[in-house]
N, C-alpha and C positions, 0 to 999 in steps of 0.2 A: 502493499501499499504505499500511496505516498504522503509526506508529510510536509506542514510547513508552518515555520516561529510562528506563534503566536502573539507572546509578550516573555522577556527577558525581567528576572530581580535580582536587587541584590541586596543582601540583609546589612544595615545600616546601624547608627545609634538614636534613639527613640524622636522619634516630631522631623528626625530625618533631614537634620539642618545642611548637610553636604547637597541638597535638593539645592538649596541657595545657589547654589556655582551652576547647574542648567539654566536658573530662571536669567540671571547677569549675562551668560551669552546668548541665549537671545530663546530660546525654547518657551514653549509657550503649555504651562501648567493645566493641568483638567482635573478635575476635582480630586479630593481626595477619598477615600473607603477606610470602612472600618469593616472587620471579619468576625461577627458573630459567633462564640461558641469555637472558633480558633483562637480570639484572641488576638491578632495582629492588625494595624492599623499601614496604611500605608500613603505615598506623593506618588502623584501618574503624570507619565509625559506621552499624549498620544502622539503616533504619528500616522501615514497613510495606509501600512500595513503592519504597526507592531506597535508592542507599549513598552514602555522604559519603566519599570516600579521598583519605586528607592522601599524595601518594607521591614517594619521593626515588633518586635514582641511586646506587649501593651501589660500584659498578665502574663506573667510566670504559671501560676498555678491551673488556669485555662490551658493556656499553652502546654501542657503535660495532659491534660485527659483524657480517658482511654479509645477517645474514636482520634483526638489526634499525636496520639503519642509516634505511634509508628512513623508519622509523618518526618520525627529527629529535626523537626523547626526548632526546638527551644536547644537544643544540644549544637544546631547550625547558627543559630543568632548569640549565645553565652560565648562559643566559641568560635566565633568567626575571624576574629582579629589575632588568631594562635594555629590550632590544625584541622580548624571548619573552610571548606569551599565554602563563600558568602555568597553564590547565586543561587538561582533556579534559571532554568531553559523552558518552555513550556510551549507546546504543540500543539498544531490542531490537525483535522480533516482535511486535503486540499478536495477532495469530493467528498460532498454536505452527506454523500447513499452511502460512504463507506463507514461501513458497524466494526470491520477489524481493529487488533489492537496492536501495533508495531513494536512492541518489546515486552520483555516478562517484567511483571508487576503487580500492584493490588489495589483494589478500585477504594477512592476515597470517594465520600459524599460529606462533605463540611454543610451544616446546615444553611448556611448562607445562601450555597446554590440552590437555585428554583428547579422543580418538576425532579423530570428524568435526568440532569445532567450530573454528568459526575468526570471527578481526575482517576486519571491512572499513574499510577507512582511506579515510574521505577525500583528496581534493586539495586540499590549502590549504596556504599560507603559516604560518611560524614568529608571525606576528602576528597568527593566527588560534588560536580553541582547536584542537587535535585531535580531529576527530569519529570518532565509533568507533560502528559499528554490527556488534551483537552476532546469532550470528544462531539464537538459542536462545534462553526464556523464561528469565526469574528471578523474575518475578512475586509468582509463587505460593512461592518459594524465601521470598522476606523475607518474606511476608504470615507464614506459620507460624514464621519464626525468631525474628519481632518479639517484644521484651520492653518493655513501659509503661518509662518512663523519668521518672524524676522534671521535668524542665523540661514533661513535660506533652505535647509534643509526636509528631504520629506518622507523617504524609506531607510529601513535600515535591508542594505544589501551583501554584508557580510559581518561574521563573528569569527574571533580569530579570539582562544581561550586560552589563560598560563595554568596549570595548576604544579602544585609544591613535586606531584608523583604521577606516572602514566597514568591515565585512563586505560580502567583494565577490563570494568563494567562491563555484560554483551551490550548493556543498554546504551553505555557510551558506543561502544564500539558500532552499532545499529545509526546512534547520529550521524555520527562521525561519517559514517560512508554514506550517507544519505545526501550528503553537503551541504547540511545547514551551519555546524560548525567545523573550526578545523582545531587541532588541540598541539601543545606542545609542554614541555615543563620549564621552571625556569624557578630560583630562591623564593618568588611569594605569588597568590594566585591574582590572576589580572584576566578584565574583557576589553577586546579594543573592538569597537564598534566603525565598520567602513558603511555611510551613507550613501546613497543612489549609482552606487556601482559605479565610480570617475573617478578617475587616478584625482588626487587631491594634496598640497603641499602643507597642507594646516590640518596638526595635530593640537587636541588640547587632550589634555592630561592632568586626568582628578587625584590622584595619588598626592600624599597616602590616607588622605581622606578618606577616601571613594577609591578600590581598585579598578578603575573605569579609564578608559583610551577611547576617544573617538578618533575616527579619521577622518577628516573634514575638506 
């Protein structure tokens, strides 16, 4: 089955003050969101084909409740500056009629998702990103609601992930082979985001406060 990037997230300090640097650059910020039952919150930056989400835990107890514990969100967030990879890569089907599952994992139905919608969480350790497959499409949703931003970027067209150890899970290999993300190893986690698929000379480095680099 064919999959595409739906959105990505990076785990941040409460309130995501790091997002202010995106605003200063000229990215338009969308409305924030809360996740009841999981007790996370975010700041969001929508583009024409995907979204960049800055995510944090609001309530450690609720983030470790029985329905959420298996996601390891608490462990990933609390250890994000040490041993955990601070990223989430979320995919969705290219074909809305495709009901398959692209990689091994388990079904997660948080209370904030309506009806039959669910997430499929890939089996991997916290040294890798959390890999998520959504059983619904949002590409047209993003496109219809996209507003041009002052910095002039529209779409995410490439991702390069640096992790401290090589990606070894079956899930990660499936996603790398799909072409959605390239991977390499390095001393610290980093996600390089390419926009609009054309060569540009500008690089915006948000490290060390945020392990993100924009290829502009």
